[in-house]
Every structure is written in structure tokens, then in C-alpha cells.
Jmol script that loads the backbone (N, CA, C; Angstrom):
load data "model"
ATOM      1  N   MET A   1     -16.022   6.061 -17.916  1.00  0.00           N
ATOM      2  CA  MET A   1     -15.411   6.779 -16.815  1.00  0.00           C
ATOM      3  C   MET A   1     -16.103   6.351 -15.521  1.00  0.00           C
ATOM      4  N   LEU A   2     -15.311   6.237 -14.474  1.00  0.00           N
ATOM      5  CA  LEU A   2     -15.825   5.929 -13.147  1.00  0.00           C
ATOM      6  C   LEU A   2     -15.403   7.029 -12.182  1.00  0.00           C
ATOM      7  N   HIS A   3     -16.240   7.299 -11.191  1.00  0.00           N
ATOM      8  CA  HIS A   3     -15.931   8.314 -10.180  1.00  0.00           C
ATOM      9  C   HIS A   3     -16.234   7.702  -8.820  1.00  0.00           C
ATOM     10  N   TYR A   4     -15.204   7.533  -7.990  1.00  0.00           N
ATOM     11  CA  TYR A   4     -15.357   6.918  -6.678  1.00  0.00           C
ATOM     12  C   TYR A   4     -15.249   7.983  -5.607  1.00  0.00           C
ATOM     13  N   LYS A   5     -16.277   8.132  -4.799  1.00  0.00           N
ATOM     14  CA  LYS A   5     -16.253   9.042  -3.662  1.00  0.00           C
ATOM     15  C   LYS A   5     -15.738   8.281  -2.444  1.00  0.00           C
ATOM     16  N   LYS A   6     -14.822   8.880  -1.732  1.00  0.00           N
ATOM     17  CA  LYS A   6     -14.157   8.227  -0.590  1.00  0.00           C
ATOM     18  C   LYS A   6     -15.140   7.580   0.377  1.00  0.00           C
ATOM     19  N   ASP A   7     -16.198   8.275   0.703  1.00  0.00           N
ATOM     20  CA  ASP A   7     -17.137   7.761   1.700  1.00  0.00           C
ATOM     21  C   ASP A   7     -17.926   6.546   1.215  1.00  0.00           C
ATOM     22  N   TYR A   8     -17.871   6.236  -0.080  1.00  0.00           N
ATOM     23  CA  TYR A   8     -18.629   5.112  -0.616  1.00  0.00           C
ATOM     24  C   TYR A   8     -17.760   3.894  -0.929  1.00  0.00           C
ATOM     25  N   VAL A   9     -16.454   4.010  -0.743  1.00  0.00           N
ATOM     26  CA  VAL A   9     -15.555   2.870  -0.961  1.00  0.00           C
ATOM     27  C   VAL A   9     -15.326   2.217   0.394  1.00  0.00           C
ATOM     28  N   LYS A  10     -15.814   0.996   0.545  1.00  0.00           N
ATOM     29  CA  LYS A  10     -15.720   0.286   1.825  1.00  0.00           C
ATOM     30  C   LYS A  10     -14.263  -0.008   2.177  1.00  0.00           C
ATOM     31  N   SER A  11     -13.936   0.144   3.444  1.00  0.00           N
ATOM     32  CA  SER A  11     -12.598  -0.143   3.962  1.00  0.00           C
ATOM     33  C   SER A  11     -12.521  -1.611   4.386  1.00  0.00           C
ATOM     34  N   HIS A  12     -11.370  -2.241   4.116  1.00  0.00           N
ATOM     35  CA  HIS A  12     -11.139  -3.636   4.497  1.00  0.00           C
ATOM     36  C   HIS A  12      -9.822  -3.729   5.254  1.00  0.00           C
ATOM     37  N   GLU A  13      -9.843  -4.456   6.383  1.00  0.00           N
ATOM     38  CA  GLU A  13      -8.602  -4.718   7.122  1.00  0.00           C
ATOM     39  C   GLU A  13      -8.015  -6.011   6.572  1.00  0.00           C
ATOM     40  N   VAL A  14      -6.900  -5.902   5.826  1.00  0.00           N
ATOM     41  CA  VAL A  14      -6.316  -7.082   5.178  1.00  0.00           C
ATOM     42  C   VAL A  14      -5.234  -7.733   6.018  1.00  0.00           C
ATOM     43  N   MET A  15      -4.764  -7.009   7.022  1.00  0.00           N
ATOM     44  CA  MET A  15      -3.839  -7.547   8.021  1.00  0.00           C
ATOM     45  C   MET A  15      -3.948  -6.625   9.224  1.00  0.00           C
ATOM     46  N   PRO A  16      -3.542  -7.078  10.408  1.00  0.00           N
ATOM     47  CA  PRO A  16      -3.714  -6.246  11.603  1.00  0.00           C
ATOM     48  C   PRO A  16      -3.126  -4.845  11.424  1.00  0.00           C
ATOM     49  N   GLY A  17      -3.959  -3.842  11.681  1.00  0.00           N
ATOM     50  CA  GLY A  17      -3.513  -2.457  11.632  1.00  0.00           C
ATOM     51  C   GLY A  17      -3.449  -1.852  10.252  1.00  0.00           C
ATOM     52  N   TYR A  18      -3.831  -2.572   9.209  1.00  0.00           N
ATOM     53  CA  TYR A  18      -3.795  -2.078   7.823  1.00  0.00           C
ATOM     54  C   TYR A  18      -5.192  -2.130   7.228  1.00  0.00           C
ATOM     55  N   ARG A  19      -5.847  -0.970   7.200  1.00  0.00           N
ATOM     56  CA  ARG A  19      -7.180  -0.862   6.596  1.00  0.00           C
ATOM     57  C   ARG A  19      -7.041  -0.120   5.277  1.00  0.00           C
ATOM     58  N   GLY A  20      -7.584  -0.708   4.212  1.00  0.00           N
ATOM     59  CA  GLY A  20      -7.455  -0.113   2.892  1.00  0.00           C
ATOM     60  C   GLY A  20      -8.779   0.063   2.190  1.00  0.00           C
ATOM     61  N   ARG A  21      -8.845   1.110   1.373  1.00  0.00           N
ATOM     62  CA  ARG A  21      -9.958   1.322   0.449  1.00  0.00           C
ATOM     63  C   ARG A  21      -9.399   1.069  -0.947  1.00  0.00           C
ATOM     64  N   PHE A  22      -9.985   0.112  -1.660  1.00  0.00           N
ATOM     65  CA  PHE A  22      -9.437  -0.428  -2.897  1.00  0.00           C
ATOM     66  C   PHE A  22     -10.261   0.009  -4.103  1.00  0.00           C
ATOM     67  N   VAL A  23      -9.573   0.532  -5.104  1.00  0.00           N
ATOM     68  CA  VAL A  23     -10.211   0.916  -6.359  1.00  0.00           C
ATOM     69  C   VAL A  23      -9.416   0.255  -7.484  1.00  0.00           C
ATOM     70  N   HIS A  24     -10.144  -0.349  -8.428  1.00  0.00           N
ATOM     71  CA  HIS A  24      -9.498  -1.091  -9.512  1.00  0.00           C
ATOM     72  C   HIS A  24      -9.887  -0.517 -10.868  1.00  0.00           C
ATOM     73  N   GLY A  25      -8.885  -0.392 -11.746  1.00  0.00           N
ATOM     74  CA  GLY A  25      -9.127  -0.075 -13.142  1.00  0.00           C
ATOM     75  C   GLY A  25      -8.873  -1.314 -13.966  1.00  0.00           C
ATOM     76  N   ASP A  26      -8.734  -1.140 -15.263  1.00  0.00           N
ATOM     77  CA  ASP A  26      -8.440  -2.277 -16.133  1.00  0.00           C
ATOM     78  C   ASP A  26      -7.022  -2.796 -15.929  1.00  0.00           C
ATOM     79  N   GLU A  27      -6.088  -1.906 -15.568  1.00  0.00           N
ATOM     80  CA  GLU A  27      -4.679  -2.279 -15.495  1.00  0.00           C
ATOM     81  C   GLU A  27      -4.018  -2.001 -14.148  1.00  0.00           C
ATOM     82  N   ILE A  28      -4.711  -1.272 -13.255  1.00  0.00           N
ATOM     83  CA  ILE A  28      -4.080  -0.896 -11.978  1.00  0.00           C
ATOM     84  C   ILE A  28      -5.042  -1.092 -10.809  1.00  0.00           C
ATOM     85  N   THR A  29      -4.454  -1.217  -9.640  1.00  0.00           N
ATOM     86  CA  THR A  29      -5.182  -1.167  -8.374  1.00  0.00           C
ATOM     87  C   THR A  29      -4.591  -0.021  -7.558  1.00  0.00           C
ATOM     88  N   VAL A  30      -5.458   0.798  -6.990  1.00  0.00           N
ATOM     89  CA  VAL A  30      -5.054   1.892  -6.109  1.00  0.00           C
ATOM     90  C   VAL A  30      -5.618   1.590  -4.725  1.00  0.00           C
ATOM     91  N   VAL A  31      -4.761   1.730  -3.703  1.00  0.00           N
ATOM     92  CA  VAL A  31      -5.181   1.458  -2.327  1.00  0.00           C
ATOM     93  C   VAL A  31      -4.854   2.664  -1.459  1.00  0.00           C
ATOM     94  N   HIS A  32      -5.867   3.165  -0.757  1.00  0.00           N
ATOM     95  CA  HIS A  32      -5.686   4.212   0.241  1.00  0.00           C
ATOM     96  C   HIS A  32      -5.632   3.506   1.594  1.00  0.00           C
ATOM     97  N   TRP A  33      -4.459   3.526   2.232  1.00  0.00           N
ATOM     98  CA  TRP A  33      -4.250   2.809   3.498  1.00  0.00           C
ATOM     99  C   TRP A  33      -4.328   3.752   4.687  1.00  0.00           C
ATOM    100  N   ASP A  34      -4.977   3.276   5.752  1.00  0.00           N
ATOM    101  CA  ASP A  34      -4.875   3.858   7.090  1.00  0.00           C
ATOM    102  C   ASP A  34      -4.149   2.812   7.924  1.00  0.00           C
ATOM    103  N   ILE A  35      -2.967   3.176   8.426  1.00  0.00           N
ATOM    104  CA  ILE A  35      -2.085   2.201   9.082  1.00  0.00           C
ATOM    105  C   ILE A  35      -1.834   2.644  10.518  1.00  0.00           C
ATOM    106  N   GLU A  36      -2.003   1.708  11.439  1.00  0.00           N
ATOM    107  CA  GLU A  36      -1.780   1.999  12.852  1.00  0.00           C
ATOM    108  C   GLU A  36      -0.316   1.821  13.233  1.00  0.00           C
ATOM    109  N   LYS A  37       0.173   2.732  14.039  1.00  0.00           N
ATOM    110  CA  LYS A  37       1.545   2.714  14.540  1.00  0.00           C
ATOM    111  C   LYS A  37       1.930   1.323  15.042  1.00  0.00           C
ATOM    112  N   GLY A  38       3.148   0.891  14.687  1.00  0.00           N
ATOM    113  CA  GLY A  38       3.706  -0.355  15.196  1.00  0.00           C
ATOM    114  C   GLY A  38       3.354  -1.592  14.400  1.00  0.00           C
ATOM    115  N   ASN A  39       2.453  -1.477  13.436  1.00  0.00           N
ATOM    116  CA  ASN A  39       2.062  -2.642  12.644  1.00  0.00           C
ATOM    117  C   ASN A  39       2.979  -2.807  11.431  1.00  0.00           C
ATOM    118  N   SER A  40       3.153  -4.069  11.026  1.00  0.00           N
ATOM    119  CA  SER A  40       4.093  -4.349   9.943  1.00  0.00           C
ATOM    120  C   SER A  40       3.468  -5.239   8.877  1.00  0.00           C
ATOM    121  N   VAL A  41       4.067  -5.194   7.719  1.00  0.00           N
ATOM    122  CA  VAL A  41       3.747  -6.099   6.614  1.00  0.00           C
ATOM    123  C   VAL A  41       4.907  -7.087   6.541  1.00  0.00           C
ATOM    124  N   PRO A  42       4.628  -8.394   6.640  1.00  0.00           N
ATOM    125  CA  PRO A  42       5.727  -9.359   6.598  1.00  0.00           C
ATOM    126  C   PRO A  42       6.404  -9.388   5.231  1.00  0.00           C
ATOM    127  N   GLU A  43       7.624  -9.877   5.227  1.00  0.00           N
ATOM    128  CA  GLU A  43       8.383  -9.999   3.978  1.00  0.00           C
ATOM    129  C   GLU A  43       7.604 -10.845   2.977  1.00  0.00           C
ATOM    130  N   HIS A  44       7.535 -10.346   1.735  1.00  0.00           N
ATOM    131  CA  HIS A  44       6.813 -11.045   0.679  1.00  0.00           C
ATOM    132  C   HIS A  44       7.283 -10.530  -0.677  1.00  0.00           C
ATOM    133  N   GLU A  45       6.769 -11.119  -1.718  1.00  0.00           N
ATOM    134  CA  GLU A  45       7.028 -10.643  -3.076  1.00  0.00           C
ATOM    135  C   GLU A  45       5.819 -10.982  -3.933  1.00  0.00           C
ATOM    136  N   HIS A  46       5.665 -10.273  -5.041  1.00  0.00           N
ATOM    137  CA  HIS A  46       4.579 -10.515  -5.980  1.00  0.00           C
ATOM    138  C   HIS A  46       4.994 -10.012  -7.355  1.00  0.00           C
ATOM    139  N   HIS A  47       4.263 -10.418  -8.366  1.00  0.00           N
ATOM    140  CA  HIS A  47       4.628 -10.064  -9.740  1.00  0.00           C
ATOM    141  C   HIS A  47       4.209  -8.652 -10.145  1.00  0.00           C
ATOM    142  N   HIS A  48       3.605  -7.913  -9.231  1.00  0.00           N
ATOM    143  CA  HIS A  48       3.140  -6.559  -9.523  1.00  0.00           C
ATOM    144  C   HIS A  48       4.250  -5.538  -9.321  1.00  0.00           C
ATOM    145  N   GLU A  49       4.298  -4.526 -10.183  1.00  0.00           N
ATOM    146  CA  GLU A  49       5.076  -3.336  -9.877  1.00  0.00           C
ATOM    147  C   GLU A  49       4.245  -2.533  -8.882  1.00  0.00           C
ATOM    148  N   GLN A  50       4.901  -1.915  -7.893  1.00  0.00           N
ATOM    149  CA  GLN A  50       4.186  -1.218  -6.826  1.00  0.00           C
ATOM    150  C   GLN A  50       4.832   0.124  -6.554  1.00  0.00           C
ATOM    151  N   PHE A  51       4.010   1.155  -6.483  1.00  0.00           N
ATOM    152  CA  PHE A  51       4.444   2.474  -6.040  1.00  0.00           C
ATOM    153  C   PHE A  51       3.845   2.695  -4.663  1.00  0.00           C
ATOM    154  N   VAL A  52       4.672   2.996  -3.663  1.00  0.00           N
ATOM    155  CA  VAL A  52       4.207   3.282  -2.303  1.00  0.00           C
ATOM    156  C   VAL A  52       4.445   4.764  -2.051  1.00  0.00           C
ATOM    157  N   ASN A  53       3.375   5.471  -1.714  1.00  0.00           N
ATOM    158  CA  ASN A  53       3.447   6.905  -1.464  1.00  0.00           C
ATOM    159  C   ASN A  53       3.053   7.169  -0.017  1.00  0.00           C
ATOM    160  N   CYS A  54       3.927   7.799   0.753  1.00  0.00           N
ATOM    161  CA  CYS A  54       3.615   8.176   2.130  1.00  0.00           C
ATOM    162  C   CYS A  54       2.902   9.532   2.093  1.00  0.00           C
ATOM    163  N   LEU A  55       1.686   9.563   2.643  1.00  0.00           N
ATOM    164  CA  LEU A  55       0.902  10.795   2.650  1.00  0.00           C
ATOM    165  C   LEU A  55       0.947  11.494   4.011  1.00  0.00           C
ATOM    166  N   GLU A  56       0.925  10.702   5.089  1.00  0.00           N
ATOM    167  CA  GLU A  56       0.978  11.236   6.454  1.00  0.00           C
ATOM    168  C   GLU A  56       1.741  10.263   7.335  1.00  0.00           C
ATOM    169  N   GLY A  57       2.467  10.792   8.303  1.00  0.00           N
ATOM    170  CA  GLY A  57       3.152   9.952   9.274  1.00  0.00           C
ATOM    171  C   GLY A  57       4.535   9.528   8.829  1.00  0.00           C
ATOM    172  N   SER A  58       5.060   8.497   9.499  1.00  0.00           N
ATOM    173  CA  SER A  58       6.399   7.985   9.232  1.00  0.00           C
ATOM    174  C   SER A  58       6.294   6.479   9.008  1.00  0.00           C
ATOM    175  N   PHE A  59       6.827   6.021   7.879  1.00  0.00           N
ATOM    176  CA  PHE A  59       6.679   4.644   7.417  1.00  0.00           C
ATOM    177  C   PHE A  59       8.047   4.173   6.933  1.00  0.00           C
ATOM    178  N   VAL A  60       8.343   2.897   7.067  1.00  0.00           N
ATOM    179  CA  VAL A  60       9.621   2.357   6.598  1.00  0.00           C
ATOM    180  C   VAL A  60       9.350   1.174   5.673  1.00  0.00           C
ATOM    181  N   MET A  61       9.924   1.219   4.481  1.00  0.00           N
ATOM    182  CA  MET A  61       9.901   0.098   3.540  1.00  0.00           C
ATOM    183  C   MET A  61      11.267  -0.571   3.586  1.00  0.00           C
ATOM    184  N   LEU A  62      11.292  -1.884   3.473  1.00  0.00           N
ATOM    185  CA  LEU A  62      12.532  -2.624   3.294  1.00  0.00           C
ATOM    186  C   LEU A  62      12.392  -3.355   1.955  1.00  0.00           C
ATOM    187  N   VAL A  63      13.249  -3.018   1.009  1.00  0.00           N
ATOM    188  CA  VAL A  63      13.168  -3.592  -0.334  1.00  0.00           C
ATOM    189  C   VAL A  63      14.509  -4.226  -0.657  1.00  0.00           C
ATOM    190  N   ASP A  64      14.480  -5.525  -0.918  1.00  0.00           N
ATOM    191  CA  ASP A  64      15.710  -6.270  -1.216  1.00  0.00           C
ATOM    192  C   ASP A  64      16.801  -5.979  -0.182  1.00  0.00           C
ATOM    193  N   GLY A  65      16.404  -5.919   1.092  1.00  0.00           N
ATOM    194  CA  GLY A  65      17.351  -5.731   2.183  1.00  0.00           C
ATOM    195  C   GLY A  65      17.759  -4.298   2.459  1.00  0.00           C
ATOM    196  N   VAL A  66      17.232  -3.338   1.695  1.00  0.00           N
ATOM    197  CA  VAL A  66      17.576  -1.929   1.881  1.00  0.00           C
ATOM    198  C   VAL A  66      16.440  -1.237   2.636  1.00  0.00           C
ATOM    199  N   GLU A  67      16.780  -0.596   3.763  1.00  0.00           N
ATOM    200  CA  GLU A  67      15.783   0.125   4.552  1.00  0.00           C
ATOM    201  C   GLU A  67      15.567   1.511   3.973  1.00  0.00           C
ATOM    202  N   LEU A  68      14.303   1.851   3.731  1.00  0.00           N
ATOM    203  CA  LEU A  68      13.953   3.123   3.104  1.00  0.00           C
ATOM    204  C   LEU A  68      12.939   3.867   3.980  1.00  0.00           C
ATOM    205  N   PRO A  69      13.411   4.756   4.874  1.00  0.00           N
ATOM    206  CA  PRO A  69      12.493   5.534   5.703  1.00  0.00           C
ATOM    207  C   PRO A  69      11.676   6.485   4.826  1.00  0.00           C
ATOM    208  N   MET A  70      10.390   6.623   5.136  1.00  0.00           N
ATOM    209  CA  MET A  70       9.511   7.467   4.337  1.00  0.00           C
ATOM    210  C   MET A  70       8.789   8.475   5.213  1.00  0.00           C
ATOM    211  N   GLU A  71       8.701   9.690   4.723  1.00  0.00           N
ATOM    212  CA  GLU A  71       7.948  10.777   5.326  1.00  0.00           C
ATOM    213  C   GLU A  71       6.950  11.277   4.280  1.00  0.00           C
ATOM    214  N   PRO A  72       5.992  12.124   4.665  1.00  0.00           N
ATOM    215  CA  PRO A  72       5.015  12.600   3.699  1.00  0.00           C
ATOM    216  C   PRO A  72       5.667  13.182   2.439  1.00  0.00           C
ATOM    217  N   GLY A  73       5.166  12.738   1.299  1.00  0.00           N
ATOM    218  CA  GLY A  73       5.689  13.179   0.005  1.00  0.00           C
ATOM    219  C   GLY A  73       6.679  12.212  -0.618  1.00  0.00           C
ATOM    220  N   ASP A  74       7.176  11.230   0.162  1.00  0.00           N
ATOM    221  CA  ASP A  74       8.146  10.265  -0.357  1.00  0.00           C
ATOM    222  C   ASP A  74       7.439   9.132  -1.096  1.00  0.00           C
ATOM    223  N   THR A  75       8.104   8.622  -2.136  1.00  0.00           N
ATOM    224  CA  THR A  75       7.598   7.495  -2.918  1.00  0.00           C
ATOM    225  C   THR A  75       8.698   6.459  -3.070  1.00  0.00           C
ATOM    226  N   VAL A  76       8.331   5.182  -2.950  1.00  0.00           N
ATOM    227  CA  VAL A  76       9.233   4.071  -3.230  1.00  0.00           C
ATOM    228  C   VAL A  76       8.610   3.265  -4.364  1.00  0.00           C
ATOM    229  N   VAL A  77       9.411   2.975  -5.380  1.00  0.00           N
ATOM    230  CA  VAL A  77       8.967   2.139  -6.495  1.00  0.00           C
ATOM    231  C   VAL A  77       9.569   0.752  -6.305  1.00  0.00           C
ATOM    232  N   ILE A  78       8.698  -0.258  -6.205  1.00  0.00           N
ATOM    233  CA  ILE A  78       9.132  -1.632  -5.967  1.00  0.00           C
ATOM    234  C   ILE A  78       8.950  -2.414  -7.265  1.00  0.00           C
ATOM    235  N   PRO A  79      10.037  -2.921  -7.823  1.00  0.00           N
ATOM    236  CA  PRO A  79       9.908  -3.680  -9.075  1.00  0.00           C
ATOM    237  C   PRO A  79       9.206  -5.022  -8.847  1.00  0.00           C
ATOM    238  N   PRO A  80       8.659  -5.603  -9.902  1.00  0.00           N
ATOM    239  CA  PRO A  80       8.050  -6.925  -9.771  1.00  0.00           C
ATOM    240  C   PRO A  80       9.027  -7.928  -9.163  1.00  0.00           C
ATOM    241  N   ASN A  81       8.513  -8.784  -8.304  1.00  0.00           N
ATOM    242  CA  ASN A  81       9.255  -9.891  -7.684  1.00  0.00           C
ATOM    243  C   ASN A  81      10.347  -9.472  -6.700  1.00  0.00           C
ATOM    244  N   ALA A  82      10.413  -8.195  -6.329  1.00  0.00           N
ATOM    245  CA  ALA A  82      11.375  -7.763  -5.308  1.00  0.00           C
ATOM    246  C   ALA A  82      10.846  -8.152  -3.930  1.00  0.00           C
ATOM    247  N   VAL A  83      11.707  -8.673  -3.084  1.00  0.00           N
ATOM    248  CA  VAL A  83      11.328  -9.034  -1.722  1.00  0.00           C
ATOM    249  C   VAL A  83      11.220  -7.745  -0.910  1.00  0.00           C
ATOM    250  N   HIS A  84      10.077  -7.569  -0.222  1.00  0.00           N
ATOM    251  CA  HIS A  84       9.888  -6.343   0.547  1.00  0.00           C
ATOM    252  C   HIS A  84       8.994  -6.576   1.757  1.00  0.00           C
ATOM    253  N   SER A  85       9.116  -5.652   2.699  1.00  0.00           N
ATOM    254  CA  SER A  85       8.297  -5.631   3.901  1.00  0.00           C
ATOM    255  C   SER A  85       8.186  -4.171   4.323  1.00  0.00           C
ATOM    256  N   ALA A  86       7.419  -3.907   5.389  1.00  0.00           N
ATOM    257  CA  ALA A  86       7.241  -2.522   5.817  1.00  0.00           C
ATOM    258  C   ALA A  86       6.757  -2.485   7.257  1.00  0.00           C
ATOM    259  N   TYR A  87       6.895  -1.320   7.877  1.00  0.00           N
ATOM    260  CA  TYR A  87       6.305  -1.116   9.193  1.00  0.00           C
ATOM    261  C   TYR A  87       6.012   0.369   9.414  1.00  0.00           C
ATOM    262  N   ALA A  88       5.026   0.615  10.266  1.00  0.00           N
ATOM    263  CA  ALA A  88       4.587   1.969  10.565  1.00  0.00           C
ATOM    264  C   ALA A  88       5.265   2.460  11.837  1.00  0.00           C
ATOM    265  N   VAL A  89       6.066   3.500  11.720  1.00  0.00           N
ATOM    266  CA  VAL A  89       6.721   4.121  12.869  1.00  0.00           C
ATOM    267  C   VAL A  89       5.692   4.921  13.671  1.00  0.00           C
ATOM    268  N   THR A  90       4.766   5.567  12.965  1.00  0.00           N
ATOM    269  CA  THR A  90       3.667   6.320  13.560  1.00  0.00           C
ATOM    270  C   THR A  90       2.380   5.878  12.860  1.00  0.00           C
ATOM    271  N   ASP A  91       1.232   6.372  13.319  1.00  0.00           N
ATOM    272  CA  ASP A  91       0.032   6.209  12.510  1.00  0.00           C
ATOM    273  C   ASP A  91       0.319   6.837  11.150  1.00  0.00           C
ATOM    274  N   CYS A  92      -0.132   6.183  10.090  1.00  0.00           N
ATOM    275  CA  CYS A  92       0.218   6.626   8.735  1.00  0.00           C
ATOM    276  C   CYS A  92      -0.977   6.575   7.801  1.00  0.00           C
ATOM    277  N   LYS A  93      -0.856   7.334   6.748  1.00  0.00           N
ATOM    278  CA  LYS A  93      -1.703   7.192   5.573  1.00  0.00           C
ATOM    279  C   LYS A  93      -0.751   7.019   4.401  1.00  0.00           C
ATOM    280  N   CYS A  94      -0.979   5.955   3.630  1.00  0.00           N
ATOM    281  CA  CYS A  94      -0.157   5.696   2.450  1.00  0.00           C
ATOM    282  C   CYS A  94      -1.073   5.410   1.267  1.00  0.00           C
ATOM    283  N   LEU A  95      -0.555   5.637   0.085  1.00  0.00           N
ATOM    284  CA  LEU A  95      -1.259   5.342  -1.154  1.00  0.00           C
ATOM    285  C   LEU A  95      -0.392   4.372  -1.940  1.00  0.00           C
ATOM    286  N   ASP A  96      -0.961   3.197  -2.269  1.00  0.00           N
ATOM    287  CA  ASP A  96      -0.262   2.213  -3.102  1.00  0.00           C
ATOM    288  C   ASP A  96      -0.901   2.175  -4.479  1.00  0.00           C
ATOM    289  N   VAL A  97      -0.074   2.015  -5.490  1.00  0.00           N
ATOM    290  CA  VAL A  97      -0.542   1.789  -6.856  1.00  0.00           C
ATOM    291  C   VAL A  97       0.154   0.532  -7.355  1.00  0.00           C
ATOM    292  N   PHE A  98      -0.643  -0.430  -7.833  1.00  0.00           N
ATOM    293  CA  PHE A  98      -0.132  -1.704  -8.332  1.00  0.00           C
ATOM    294  C   PHE A  98      -0.513  -1.880  -9.794  1.00  0.00           C
ATOM    295  N   THR A  99       0.400  -2.448 -10.573  1.00  0.00           N
ATOM    296  CA  THR A  99       0.067  -2.892 -11.916  1.00  0.00           C
ATOM    297  C   THR A  99       0.742  -4.228 -12.149  1.00  0.00           C
ATOM    298  N   PRO A 100       0.058  -5.224 -12.686  1.00  0.00           N
ATOM    299  CA  PRO A 100      -1.350  -5.208 -13.068  1.00  0.00           C
ATOM    300  C   PRO A 100      -2.252  -5.218 -11.838  1.00  0.00           C
ATOM    301  N   VAL A 101      -3.560  -5.321 -12.074  1.00  0.00           N
ATOM    302  CA  VAL A 101      -4.563  -5.329 -11.004  1.00  0.00           C
ATOM    303  C   VAL A 101      -4.240  -6.412  -9.975  1.00  0.00           C
ATOM    304  N   ARG A 102      -4.403  -6.081  -8.694  1.00  0.00           N
ATOM    305  CA  ARG A 102      -4.251  -7.043  -7.606  1.00  0.00           C
ATOM    306  C   ARG A 102      -5.576  -7.783  -7.427  1.00  0.00           C
ATOM    307  N   SER A 103      -5.728  -8.908  -8.058  1.00  0.00           N
ATOM    308  CA  SER A 103      -6.988  -9.665  -7.977  1.00  0.00           C
ATOM    309  C   SER A 103      -7.249 -10.161  -6.552  1.00  0.00           C
ATOM    310  N   ASP A 104      -6.185 -10.330  -5.747  1.00  0.00           N
ATOM    311  CA  ASP A 104      -6.385 -10.741  -4.358  1.00  0.00           C
ATOM    312  C   ASP A 104      -6.945  -9.621  -3.490  1.00  0.00           C
ATOM    313  N   TYR A 105      -6.998  -8.405  -4.027  1.00  0.00           N
ATOM    314  CA  TYR A 105      -7.567  -7.260  -3.318  1.00  0.00           C
ATOM    315  C   TYR A 105      -8.922  -6.857  -3.887  1.00  0.00           C
ATOM    316  N   VAL A 106      -9.553  -7.730  -4.635  1.00  0.00           N
ATOM    317  CA  VAL A 106     -10.907  -7.456  -5.139  1.00  0.00           C
ATOM    318  C   VAL A 106     -11.898  -8.018  -4.119  1.00  0.00           C
ATOM    319  N   PHE A 107     -12.706  -7.138  -3.544  1.00  0.00           N
ATOM    320  CA  PHE A 107     -13.679  -7.527  -2.527  1.00  0.00           C
ATOM    321  C   PHE A 107     -15.076  -7.286  -3.073  1.00  0.00           C
ATOM    322  N   GLU A 108     -16.009  -8.130  -2.675  1.00  0.00           N
ATOM    323  CA  GLU A 108     -17.409  -7.991  -3.115  1.00  0.00           C
ATOM    324  C   GLU A 108     -18.075  -6.865  -2.365  1.00  0.00           C
TER     325      GLU A 108
END
end "model"
wireframe off; spacefill off
backbone 0.3
color backbone group
């Protein structure tokens, strides 16, 4: 069993305006994002299934050309290899869950 305290998980800015705290298990990666208003994630795809949970603020996901506005409590499930992008309408907090582990998000 592992127990991660928020204040001890280092934050990393992986793209402008997107700072994340990354926790990895054997099969999943969980990311707690702090996102600045107006910043976007460019269109991309990956082999991971992804759950995006909006915790605070207003966020928009675009998945396979469909715009999905998100408010606190909303979740979008992105299947593997789906083309998607996103942008922050306001300052936001989001929680992402990926399976399998996002090895590109493993930081020393």
C-alpha cells in the first residue's frame, strides 16, 4: 500500500498553464491538474483510456470533433486512440485517470 500526501507530490508544468501532480500505480496514472484560464491542450491521441473529471471551474474537451463543455462534477471518458484536445474557459482543477500507466508522465 502507498499513501501520497498532496504537499509531498511535486508539481510539474508539462505544457504552458498546465501544472500536474502525478501518482502512478501498477496499472493507472492519476493526475491532479491546476490549469490557468485560456490555456489549451493541442489535438493529440494516445493508446491510453482516459477519464477527465472537472473539479473546479469551466473546462471544454473536444473528442473526435465533439465539443464537451465541463463544469464541476462532470466526467468525460476518452477511449484509446481517440483524437482529443481541451481548453480552460476559467482557472480550473481537473483530475485525470489513465490506464495503462503514462510512462511519459513519470518524473524523477
